[in-house]
C-alpha positions in Angstrom: -76.9 33.1 65.5 -77.8 34.1 69.0 -75.8 35.3 71.9 -77.0 35.6 75.5 -74.7 37.8 77.7 -73.9 37.6 81.3 -76.1 39.5 83.7 -74.5 42.4 85.4 -72.6 41.8 88.6 -73.9 43.4 91.8 -72.2 44.2 95.1 -68.6 44.9 96.0 -68.1 42.4 98.8 -64.9 40.9 97.4 -63.2 44.3 97.4 -64.3 45.0 100.9 -63.2 41.6 102.1 -59.8 41.9 100.5 -59.4 45.5 102.0 -60.3 44.2 105.5 -57.9 41.3 105.2 -55.1 43.6 103.9 -55.4 46.0 106.9 -55.3 43.1 109.5 -52.5 41.3 107.6 -50.4 44.5 107.3 -50.7 45.2 111.1 -49.7 41.7 112.0 -46.8 41.7 109.5 -45.1 44.5 111.5 -45.8 42.7 114.8 -44.5 39.3 113.6 -41.4 40.7 111.9 -40.4 42.6 115.1 -41.3 39.5 117.1 -39.1 37.3 115.0 -36.2 39.6 115.4 -36.8 40.1 119.1 -37.0 36.4 119.9 -34.5 35.1 117.3 -37.2 32.7 115.9 -36.7 31.6 112.3 -40.2 30.2 112.3 -41.6 33.7 113.1 -39.3 35.4 110.6 -40.2 32.8 108.0 -43.9 33.3 108.6 -43.4 37.1 108.6 -41.7 36.7 105.1 -44.7 34.8 104.0 -47.0 37.4 105.5 -45.1 40.0 103.5 -45.7 38.0 100.3 -49.4 37.8 101.4 -49.5 41.6 101.6 -48.4 41.9 98.0 -50.9 39.2 97.0 -53.7 40.9 98.8 -52.8 44.1 97.0 -52.9 42.2 93.7 -56.3 40.7 94.8 -57.8 44.2 95.5 -56.4 45.6 92.2 -57.8 42.7 90.2 -61.2 42.7 92.0 -61.6 46.4 91.1 -60.2 46.3 87.6 -62.2 43.2 86.6 -65.4 45.2 87.0 -64.4 47.5 84.1 -66.8 47.1 81.2 -65.6 45.6 77.8 -64.2 48.0 75.3 -62.9 47.9 71.7 -59.6 46.4 72.7 -60.8 44.1 75.5 -64.1 42.8 74.1 -64.5 40.2 76.9 -63.8 42.9 79.6 -61.1 42.5 82.3 -62.3 39.5 84.2 -59.2 37.5 83.4 -57.2 39.8 85.6 -58.7 37.8 88.6 -57.2 34.6 87.1 -53.8 36.3 86.5 -53.8 37.5 90.1 -54.6 34.1 91.4 -51.8 32.6 89.4 -49.4 35.3 90.6 -50.5 34.5 94.2 -49.7 30.9 93.7 -46.3 31.6 92.3 -45.5 34.0 95.1 -46.4 31.3 97.7 -43.9 29.0 96.1 -41.1 31.6 96.0 -41.7 32.3 99.7 -41.4 28.6 100.4 -38.1 28.4 98.6 -36.7 31.3 100.7 -37.9 29.7 104.0 -36.6 26.2 103.2 -33.1 27.6 102.4 -32.9 29.3 105.8 -34.4 26.3 107.6 -31.7 24.1 106.2 -29.1 26.3 107.8 -30.8 26.4 111.1 -31.1 22.6 111.2 -27.3 22.4 110.9 -26.5 25.3 113.2 -29.4 25.9 115.6 -29.7 29.3 117.4 -31.3 30.1 120.8 -34.9 31.2 120.6 -36.9 33.2 123.1 -39.7 30.6 123.1 -42.3 32.3 125.5 -42.3 35.5 123.5 -42.4 33.4 120.3 -45.5 31.6 121.6 -47.2 35.0 122.4 -46.5 36.4 118.9 -47.7 33.2 117.2 -50.9 33.2 119.3 -51.6 36.8 118.2 -51.0 35.8 114.6 -53.5 33.0 114.9 -56.2 35.5 116.0 -55.4 37.9 113.2 -55.3 35.2 110.5 -58.5 33.6 111.8 -60.2 37.0 111.5 -58.9 37.6 108.0 -59.9 34.0 107.0 -63.5 34.6 108.2 -63.7 37.8 106.2 -62.4 36.2 103.0 -64.1 32.8 103.2 -67.6 33.6 101.7 -66.0 35.4 98.7 -63.4 32.7 98.1 -66.1 30.0 97.4 -67.1 31.6 94.0 -64.1 33.7 93.0 -60.7 32.2 92.2 -58.9 35.6 92.8 -60.4 35.7 96.3 -59.6 32.0 96.8 -56.0 32.9 96.2 -56.1 35.5 99.0 -57.9 33.0 101.2 -55.2 30.3 100.7 -52.6 32.8 101.6 -54.4 33.4 104.9 -54.9 29.6 105.4 -51.1 29.0 105.0 -50.4 31.8 107.4 -52.6 30.1 109.9 -50.7 26.9 109.4 -47.6 28.9 110.1 -48.9 30.2 113.3 -49.9 26.8 114.5 -46.4 25.5 113.6 -44.7 28.3 115.4 -46.8 27.7 118.5 -45.9 24.0 118.5 -42.2 24.8 118.1 -42.3 27.2 120.9 -43.9 24.7 123.2 -41.3 22.1 122.3 -38.5 24.6 123.0 -39.9 25.6 126.3 -40.2 22.0 127.4 -37.1 20.4 126.0 -34.7 23.3 124.8 -34.5 21.5 121.4 -33.9 24.6 119.2 -34.1 22.7 116.0 -37.8 22.5 116.6 -37.9 26.1 115.2 -36.4 25.0 111.9 -38.6 21.8 111.7 -41.7 24.0 112.2 -40.5 26.2 109.3 -40.3 23.1 107.1 -43.7 22.0 108.1 -45.0 25.5 107.3 -43.5 25.1 103.8 -45.2 21.8 103.2 -48.6 23.3 104.2 -47.9 26.3 101.8 -47.2 24.0 98.8 -50.2 21.8 99.5 -52.5 24.8 99.8 -51.2 26.5 96.7 -51.1 23.5 94.3 -54.9 23.6 93.6 -54.8 27.3 93.1 -52.0 27.1 90.5 -53.7 24.1 88.8 -57.1 25.9 88.5 -55.6 29.1 87.3 -53.6 27.5 84.6 -56.6 25.4 83.5 -58.7 28.6 83.0 -55.9 30.3 81.2 -55.7 27.4 78.9 -59.4 27.8 78.1 -60.1 24.5 79.8 -63.8 23.4 80.2 -65.2 24.2 83.7 -64.9 21.1 86.0 -68.5 21.2 87.1 -69.8 21.0 83.5 -69.8 17.9 81.3 -69.3 18.9 77.6 -70.7 15.6 76.3 -73.8 15.9 78.5 -74.4 19.4 77.0 -73.9 18.0 73.5 -76.5 15.2 74.2 -79.0 17.7 75.6 -78.8 20.0 72.6 -79.0 17.0 70.2 -82.3 16.0 71.8 -83.9 19.4 70.8 -86.7 19.0 68.2 -85.3 19.3 64.7 -81.6 19.2 65.7 -79.7 16.6 63.6 -76.2 17.3 64.7 -74.2 19.3 67.3 -70.6 20.2 66.5 -67.8 22.9 67.1 -68.8 22.9 70.7 -66.6 25.0 73.0 -66.8 25.5 76.7 -64.5 27.8 78.8 -64.4 30.3 81.6 -63.3 33.9 81.7 -62.9 33.5 85.4 -64.4 31.2 88.0 -68.1 31.5 87.9 -68.1 33.2 84.5 -68.6 30.4 82.0 -69.2 30.7 78.3 -70.2 28.4 75.5 -70.4 28.4 71.7 -71.5 25.8 69.2 -73.1 25.0 65.9 -76.5 23.2 65.5 -77.4 21.4 62.2 -81.3 21.5 61.9 -83.8 20.1 59.5 -84.5 22.4 56.5 -88.1 23.1 57.5 -87.5 23.8 61.1 -88.0 27.3 62.6 -84.4 28.3 63.4 -85.5 31.1 65.7 -87.4 28.6 67.8 -84.5 26.2 67.9 -82.2 29.1 69.1 -84.6 30.1 71.8 -85.1 26.5 73.0 -81.3 25.9 73.0 -80.4 29.0 75.0 -83.2 28.5 77.5 -82.1 24.8 78.0 -78.4 25.8 78.6 -79.5 28.5 81.1 -82.0 26.5 83.0 -80.2 23.1 83.1 -76.5 24.1 83.1 -76.4 27.7 84.4 -74.9 29.0 81.2 -76.0 32.5 80.5 -73.2 33.6 78.0 -74.0 31.3 75.0 -73.5 31.7 71.3 -75.3 29.2 69.0 -75.1 29.2 65.2 -77.7 27.3 63.1 -76.8 25.3 60.0 -79.2 23.7 57.7 
């Protein structure tokens, strides 16, 4: 049996990215919450509520990004990488909770609209767009390969949608005095939040259920191993992820009695690494 471990990770860019986004988001949270109270805008208060949830989510992201780097120990033999997936799942659930709060308030505003200071609302929303655009740019690179950072990035994306919705509502109110536009914008913000968080929840749950990574085909791996010289059968094949970008595989190879098992193991692990990018592989030989 042979096991090939993951290479050590380098760099701390995800932690730095999350920290930068946290500082920017925290600053704007105070501005937008005050702006919503000042202007009487539900859309701004709703988005500020969402930003508050984002602050908690970014805090979870930073904690998970740091804690996941801890080495394996006798109780956590795979290490702490799954903390990233748990943080991503928590981020997705937090987004849906914030959506429920906003929708409830929007329903009341649709029935009983309140006056809104639209010019000030527009100014605050524009400032939010700049802040969230900056945070998104900071998080984007890390989010492409890390599900934990993707959760943080999706929070920022949904915040940006909220800013655009608030700007649109403010423009409508300035032009028509139709104050329900504020509540309509809040509902649109909620739709955007649900759409952006669905994929995060789906992927997080898939990883926690030990699902096979979507970019790898289990049957293709089985065929490739079966084509190795001396291999007669491939069974008990399992493919899963500790977190996004950290895939693992195990399997049994039945080989001819006279075949050099060490050579088969070496060929198998090299094949899986070169062709499928699998560096954490456990293969067991059966004769």
